[in-house]
N, C-alpha and C positions, 0 to 999 in steps of 0.2 A: 755271536764273538763277545767275547767279553771288552768292556771301554777300559780305557787307560781311568786313571782317579785325576788326572791334570784336567781332565776335561768332560769330566761325567757329571750327570746331573744326579741326585739324590736317588738310591734304589728306593722302589717303594716298601722297603722292609724298614727303612730310615726313616720311613715317616709316619704320620698314624690316620686310622680312622679316612677321612673324605680328600685328605692333604694326598695320601698316598695313591686314592683312588684319581683324582683328577690328575696328577701327575704320569700314571699308568696309560690314561687314554690321552693324554697329549703326546707322549713318546710316539704310543701306538698309532696316534695319527700321522704322525710322518715318516712312521715306519711302512704302513699301506700303501704312501704314495711314491717310494723310493722304485727306479728301473729295478729290472734283473742284472743289468749290466751299465758301467759307465759307458758301453761300447754303444747303448740305443740311445744315448746322447746325442741327435745328429741336428742341432739347434744350429743356428747360423753363426758363422764365424766371425760375418762382417757384415755392411752397410746399416740400416735403419729398421730395428725392432718395433713394432706397434703391439702394443699388449691388449687385452680385453680388459675391461671393466672389475671382470672377476680378479683379476690378478693385480690391476693397480688402481684399484678403488679410491685410496687415499691420496694418490700424488700421479705424477709425469706419466704417460701413456707410452711416449715415444722416446727411444732409446738410441743413440748412435753408437754401434759398437767399436767405432774408431777413435772414440773419447773415453780416455780411460777412465775416468769420475761416474759415466754412464752406462758403459760395461759394469763398473762392479756394482751399481745402482741396480741392475736389469736384472744380473743374478741375484741380487740378495732377496729382490723382491720373487724371482721366481721360486728359490727356495723356502722362502716362507710361507708365500700364498698359490704356489701352484698344485695343481691336483696330479693325480698319475699320469695324466694325457698331457697335462702340460710342458710336462719334465723333459722329454724327449724332443717336443715342438720349442722350445725354448731357449734349452741348454746345450752346447756344446760340447764333448769329452774333454777335447786339447783345451780349449778356454777353461773350462772349471780346472782341469789339472792345474794349469799356468796360474789363476786366479789365487787357487786354494789357500797358499800361505797368508794371505793377507785375508782374503774372504773370511775367511774362518774366525776371526778376529771381528768382524762386522755383523757376524750373525748368530742369534743366541746359540745358546750352550747345549740346548736340546737338541735342536736342528743338526749342529755341530757336531754333536756324538753321535746320532742317529748316523750321520754321513760317516763319517770314519769309524765307526762300529762296520758299518756293509760293504765299505768300499776303503780295507787297509790301505790301498796306493794313494788316497789322497793324507791318510795321513803318514805315510813315509813320504809325501812330498813336504811336508810340515816339518820333519824331521831333517830332512837335507838342506832345508832352506835356511836353517837356523846355523 
C-alpha cells in the first residue's frame, strides 16, 4: 500500500548507497513484525501488564492500563521493541484504535508509516480525530 507524503519516511530511491539500504532494512524490520490483521491483537485491555526485559530493556517493566500515561508508554514500547509474537500478546486492537490519534505522534515516523500503510483503519482514525 502506498504511504501518504504526510507521514512517510524517505523512499530508498530518494537516498543513496548505504543510507538507502539502512532505511530499507529498518522499514522491513517493522513490516515483518506486523500481525496479519488488527483482529489478532488480543492483548489485555485492563489491569497491570508486566513486560519481559527484551521489550522493556531500558525502563519500566510494569504498566497499569488504567493509567493513561502508562498505557501510552506500554503501547509505544511494544510498537518499537516488540517482536512478531509480542504484538498480539501485549497489544489490544480496540485500545490501539482508541490510542492511535495521539500514539502516532509519540512513535517514530517509520513505525507510524509501516502501521498506517498496513492498516488503513489506523490512518482513518487519525483523519476522523482531526
